[in-house]
C-alpha positions, 0 to 999 in steps of 0.5 A: 500499500504506498504510505499516506506520507513519505518524507525522504532525506528532508533537512531543515536549517536555521542559519547554521542550526540543523534542525532536520538532518536528512531525515526520512519517515514513511507513514502508513495510510489509516494508522497512528504513527507517533513521533518522539524524542526530546526537546530540540530533536527536532519533532515540531520542526519536521512536521511544520516542514510537512504542513508547509509553515518552513521551507525544507534545505533539501529532501522530497515530500511525497503525500499518497505517493505523489511528490508535493511542495507546499509552500503554505499551510493552504497548500497542505490542507488542499492536500489534504493535512491538517494540523493542530498545534499545541497552542490553540488558534481559536477566536474566544468571542466567536462561536464553535460554529463560527470558529470552524467554518472561519474562511469557509463560511456558508453563505445566502446571498452574500451574508453568513448562513448561520444556521447551515453552519451549525448545521454542518458542524452538528453534522461533522462532530456526530459523524467523528464521535466530536461532542460539541455544541455549535452555538457555544462560545469557544471562552466558555469551553473546557479545554479538551472541548477546545481540542475538539474544535481544532479537530473538527475545523481541520476536517471541515477543510477536509483533512485525511491526514492529521498532525497533533503536536503535544495534543494531551499536555492540558488535558484530564486523563478523562478527557484523553481517553475520550480523545484517544477514542476520537483518534482510533475513530480517525483511523479506523475510519481510514484517516491517518494520525501522526501524533508528536509527544514525550508520553511514552505511556500514551505512545504505547496505548495509542500507536501503531508505529513509532519513529524516534528522533535525537539530535535532529535525526531519525535514531529509530523507527518500529512497530509499536508492539515490538519495542518497550518504554525503556527502550524508547527512553533510552533511543531518545536519551542515548543512554539508560533512563532511570523510569522509576524513583527510588523514593524513601519515605518521608519524615516530615517535621514542623511546619515550614508553609502555611497558608491560612485563607487565602483569596487572590484575584487575577488581572481582571480583579475577579478572584482566582485563588478562594480560602485556601488553605494549606500546610507544607512540613519540612521534609515533605512534598506537596503537589498541587494538581488542577487543569490550568486556569484554576487559581495556580499561577496566582497562588503561586504569584502571592506565594513568591510576593509577586502578586498582593492578597486580598485576604488570608495570611502566608507564614514562613516557619514562623514569620508572617510573610503575607506583605513581604516583597520577594526579596525579604521571602527570599531572604527568609528562606523561601526559593522559587523554581517559576513557570515560565523560567525565560521571563521570570527565571533568568536574564538570557542575555547575561552569562551563566555566572551572573544568572547563579547569583540573582537575587544574592548579588548584594550579600556575601559572599558575592559582594564585597562593599559596594563591589562584586566579588568576581572570584567568588561568583566564578567559584560558585558557578564552577561549583553549581554548574558541575553539580547540576549538570549544566551543558557546557559547565562554562561559566562566562556562556551566555544563557541564551546560547544553552537549551532549555533543559540545560537553562532550566537545570541552571535554575534548578541549581541556582534555587537549591543552592540557596539551601532555603526551608522552603522550595515552591517549584512551579511545573519544573519539568516543562518543556524539559527533555526525559534526562534533564526531567529524571535529573531534577526529580532526584534534585527535589526529592533530595532537597525533600530528604535533606528537610526542606518543605516542597510545593510541586505544582505541575500539570504532569499527574504521573510527576506529581504521584511518583514526587508527592508525599500528599496531594491537593487538588485545585478547582476554580480557585478553591482545593477541593480534595486532599490524599496521598498517592497511595489512595489514589490513581491519574484517573481519580484525581482528573475526576476533581480537576474537571469539577466531576466528582463531590467536592471533599476534603 
């Protein structure tokens, strides 16, 4: 059978950077093909070349056996390709039907035929098992429902080959189950799905065939049934990866972080955190689960002093820091790994050595009166870079020259070097490859075992379940559930995350 898609020796460069190096890939018609690899391996770049968003430097692309050259995504759509991006491209104030038909609206004379659009969308959603109300406004939909709109928008334009970039990144386990059922249904109807993901368990559960990229090159391709998670991980990273954490039981001490009745408003002045009370004891990791947009960001900003609180108290040990500045909290024993490393964690145009003393540049041993002690700063950099496996370990290198994973290890290393009593880690492995994630997980556990209280906020339920000693679920700004990892699983948490379970503490 002629493959749905073939890429032959495709190379894509950005200046001197080779993102895809003579990549060849064959995708069977009517199959689900997973494309996996570490961050920076070239997965998304390769699919953007296929979809016409980027032009290859060399190589051949074939669709249904015919050589093609897509100058734009419109060319790809005309040949039956569609792409659902990790960050949705919808117009929130418009309805589902308006979003799906945008650019190809049915008309009655010169006017938009709303009734026809809604009928067509309803019929399309019924045919593909993508339940959605065509009259609903996108801004009122859940993340999972918005993703259905993106898929329907692509199918409405006649796509038979569907590319999905990290489609489960912000879904609850129940929404993941629904998505997988839809994708299997598309496959069974003869459509082809290419899945870009880093979640190897999902690869094993869903895909028929898998291709592994490393450093912009194909390093393995096989039928999924003929491989294992461990083999895929080793091909991705180039070495054996520890897939399970060896975690000793926690030995919690007294309260390290105590939050009582906390209320926080968002940028619009609306309540984003509503009467939240929680405690993190010394020597334990407390995980916070929740679908993004349920108050996690505002909670972190309030705890770190980046956003004012409207009610409630925050204590670090015995000290009330509710009105304290971020610097005062840092000096009171708080460390913070921010969710957005580029905006809040690093100065990209500064070198590694200077980034490693941010927040302590006025303190000994890095300052002598009004002057920086360059010798002490250099020694700190050499020691911290080595301890955290930051590559290259060159103190004078600019941070912007590091990969995302190494930038994240730099931030984690800096914050842990403070030897703080409390660490707030927000999405510490987001955008980080498998090898760096493994390293960061081990560092967080070591910090817990040292006696630090860790508040871990993550959208990765597997990460929360493997690292946390206790777990809370945040839904619409409130804690609706508290448990221990041994007493729950991803699907149970998903019910609370989506508001489907009865709230209880």
